[in-house]
TORGUMI-168556 format. One record per residue: x, y, z of N, C-alpha, C in turn. Coordinates in steps of 0.05 Angstrom, whole numbers. Layout:
N
NODE     nX     nY     nZ    caX    caY    caZ     cX     cY     cZ
NODE      X      Y      Z      X      Y      Z      X      Y      Z
...
END
This chain:
118
NODE     nX     nY     nZ    caX    caY    caZ     cX     cY     cZ
NODE   -443   -232    360   -420   -233    368   -411   -261    372
NODE   -390   -267    367   -373   -292    370   -370   -301    398
NODE   -378   -323    411   -372   -333    437   -345   -342    438
NODE   -332   -350    415   -304   -361    419   -285   -338    425
NODE   -270   -341    449   -250   -324    454   -224   -332    441
NODE   -208   -307    430   -182   -314    417   -161   -318    441
NODE   -145   -334    436   -124   -339    456   -102   -316    447
NODE    -94   -302    468    -73   -280    468    -48   -294    462
NODE    -31   -282    447     -1   -291    443     13   -276    465
NODE     32   -293    478     48   -281    497     74   -270    488
NODE     75   -244    483     98   -233    470    120   -235    489
NODE    119   -236    514    141   -232    530    163   -255    525
NODE    157   -275    514    175   -297    512    187   -293    483
NODE    177   -283    466    187   -279    438    207   -257    439
NODE    228   -258    419    250   -237    419    247   -226    392
NODE    250   -199    388    249   -188    361    278   -178    357
NODE    288   -186    333    315   -177    325    315   -152    315
NODE    339   -139    311    341   -115    303    333   -117    267
NODE    338   -139    257    330   -140    228    303   -142    225
NODE    288   -153    245    263   -153    242    249   -122    243
NODE    257   -109    264    251    -78    268    257    -63    243
NODE    282    -65    234    291    -51    210    269    -60    181
NODE    264    -84    181    249    -93    161    219    -78    160
NODE    209    -80    184    185    -68    189    184    -36    184
NODE    209    -22    192    211      6    188    213     12    160
NODE    227     -3    144    229      3    116    200      0    101
NODE    187    -23    109    161    -27     96    140     -2    104
NODE    141      5    130    128     27    135    136     51    121
NODE    161     59    120    171     82    106    159     83     78
NODE    162     56     62    152     55     36    122     61     35
NODE    106     51     53     80     57     53     75     85     55
NODE     87    103     72     85    132     76     95    144     48
NODE    116    133     40    125    148     12    105    144     -9
NODE     91    120    -13     71    119    -32     45    136    -27
NODE     38    135     -2     17    155      7     23    186      1
NODE     46    192     11     52    222      7     54    226    -26
NODE     64    209    -42     67    211    -74     39    214    -84
NODE     21    199    -72     -7    199    -82    -20    223    -74
NODE    -19    228    -51    -31    251    -39    -23    278    -49
NODE      2    279    -58     18    304    -69      4    311    -97
NODE      2    289   -113     -9    292   -140    -38    302   -137
NODE    -52    287   -120    -82    298   -119    -84    328   -105
NODE    -66    333    -88    -68    359    -76    -60    379    -99
NODE    -43    375   -114    -33    391   -134    -57    394   -154
NODE    -71    373   -166    -94    373   -180   -114    392   -169
NODE   -122    385   -141   -141    400   -128   -138    427   -125
NODE   -113    435   -121   -108    463   -113   -108    480   -139
NODE    -92    469   -160    -90    486   -182   -112    484   -203
NODE   -123    459   -203   -147    456   -226   -176    463   -214
NODE   -179    452   -191   -206    456   -181   -211    481   -164
NODE   -194    488   -147   -198    512   -130   -191    537   -146
NODE   -168    540   -158   -155    564   -171   -162    567   -199
NODE   -169    545   -212   -175    547   -243   -153    558   -257
NODE   -127    556   -247   -102    566   -262    -96    546   -285
NODE    -94    518   -277    -82    502   -300   -104    482   -303
NODE   -111    475   -328   -128    452   -336   -114    427   -336
NODE   -121    409   -316   -109    383   -317   -128    361   -325
NODE   -121    348   -350   -142    327   -358   -132    299   -345
NODE   -149    288   -330   -144    263   -316   -150    242   -338
NODE   -125    233   -351   -126    216   -372   -116    188   -361
NODE   -109    171   -376   -104    141   -366    -76    141   -352
NODE    -58    157   -361    -33    157   -347    -34    168   -321
NODE    -47    191   -315    -54    206   -288    -68    185   -270
NODE    -92    174   -282   -105    153   -266    -91    128   -256
NODE    -71    121   -276    -59     95   -268    -36    105   -247
NODE    -26    126   -247     -6    133   -225    -23    135   -198
NODE    -46    148   -199    -60    151   -172    -67    125   -164
NODE    -79    105   -182    -84     79   -176    -63     63   -163
NODE    -39     66   -178    -17     46   -168     -5     56   -142
NODE     -1     83   -140     11     93   -113     -9     91    -91
NODE    -35     97    -92    -54     91    -72    -57     63    -65
NODE    -56     47    -83    -63     19    -75    -33      6    -63
NODE    -12     13    -74     13      4    -62     13     14    -35
NODE      6     38    -28      7     48     -1     -9     35     15
NODE    -33     25     10    -53     10     24    -43    -15     28
NODE    -32    -27      8    -22    -56     13      1    -56     29
NODE     20    -35     27     41    -36     46     35    -34     76
NODE     15    -13     81      6    -13    111     -6    -38    119
NODE    -20    -53    102    -34    -77    109    -13    -98    116
NODE      9    -97     95     28   -116    106     45   -114    129
NODE     49    -91    135     63    -83    162     46    -91    185
NODE     21    -84    182      3    -93    203     -3   -123    208
NODE      1   -137    183     -4   -166    186     23   -179    193
NODE     44   -166    190     71   -180    199     77   -175    228
NODE     67   -148    236     66   -144    267     54   -162    284
NODE     29   -169    273     10   -188    286     23   -218    286
NODE     38   -224    264     44   -250    261     74   -252    253
NODE     89   -249    272    118   -248    262    131   -275    258
NODE    120   -296    267    128   -322    257    121   -332    233
NODE    102   -318    217     93   -324    191    104   -301    172
NODE    125   -289    178    135   -265    163    139   -274    133
NODE    153   -294    132    160   -302    102    137   -309     86
NODE    117   -327     96     97   -334     83     77   -307     75
NODE     73   -290     96     59   -264     90     70   -249     65
NODE     99   -246     67    115   -233     51    107   -243     23
NODE    110   -267     18    108   -282     -8     80   -278    -17
NODE     59   -280     -3     32   -278    -10     27   -250    -16
NODE     41   -230     -4     39   -199     -9     48   -195    -39
NODE     73   -206    -40     87   -202    -69     69   -213    -92
NODE     56   -238    -85     37   -250   -109     14   -232   -114
NODE      4   -221    -88    -20   -203    -94    -16   -176   -106
NODE     10   -167   -100     17   -140   -113     24   -145   -145
NODE     35   -168   -151     41   -175   -179     15   -178   -193
NODE     -2   -193   -182    -27   -197   -194    -46   -170   -203
NODE    -44   -157   -176    -58   -129   -180    -45   -109   -203
NODE    -21   -111   -201     -7    -91   -222    -10   -103   -249
NODE    -11   -128   -254    -17   -139   -280    -47   -133   -290
NODE    -62   -138   -271    -92   -131   -280    -94   -102   -283
NODE    -81    -84   -267    -82    -54   -273    -69    -44   -300
NODE    -48    -58   -304    -35    -50   -329    -52    -62   -358
NODE    -66    -86   -354    -79    -95   -375   -107    -77   -379
NODE   -117    -67   -356   -141    -55   -355   -135    -25   -365
NODE   -113    -13   -361   -108     11   -374   -100     10   -403
NODE    -86    -13   -410    -80    -16   -440   -108    -20   -456
NODE   -128    -38   -443   -151    -37   -460   -168    -10   -458
NODE   -165      7   -441   -178     30   -438   -163     49   -461
NODE   -139     46   -463   -125     65   -480   -131     53   -510
NODE   -134     31   -517   -138     18   -541   -162     25   -552
END
């Protein structure tokens, strides 16, 4: 374990504006939306294809891409909200880094699916 103690930030002197609270709530809501969208599709597949054997769902590239995008977007949104709550003073830099990371991940995923389809 590290012997260096982290200095705690005194949050009593900082003020949080309504705009910051609404921004965090919107990000949290979008993360939950992505998570519900991903788990809804997976629950549909698990219920009807695996458990009941009613419908045969072939997990192709489009289905896999949807699950990949929604699941990863949910995880990245939750991570963004957590990071912003811990460092409110660096909110703009964190948001820009998150947008760049999301863009790079989406481009990588799109090209990977395109190569897989080809």
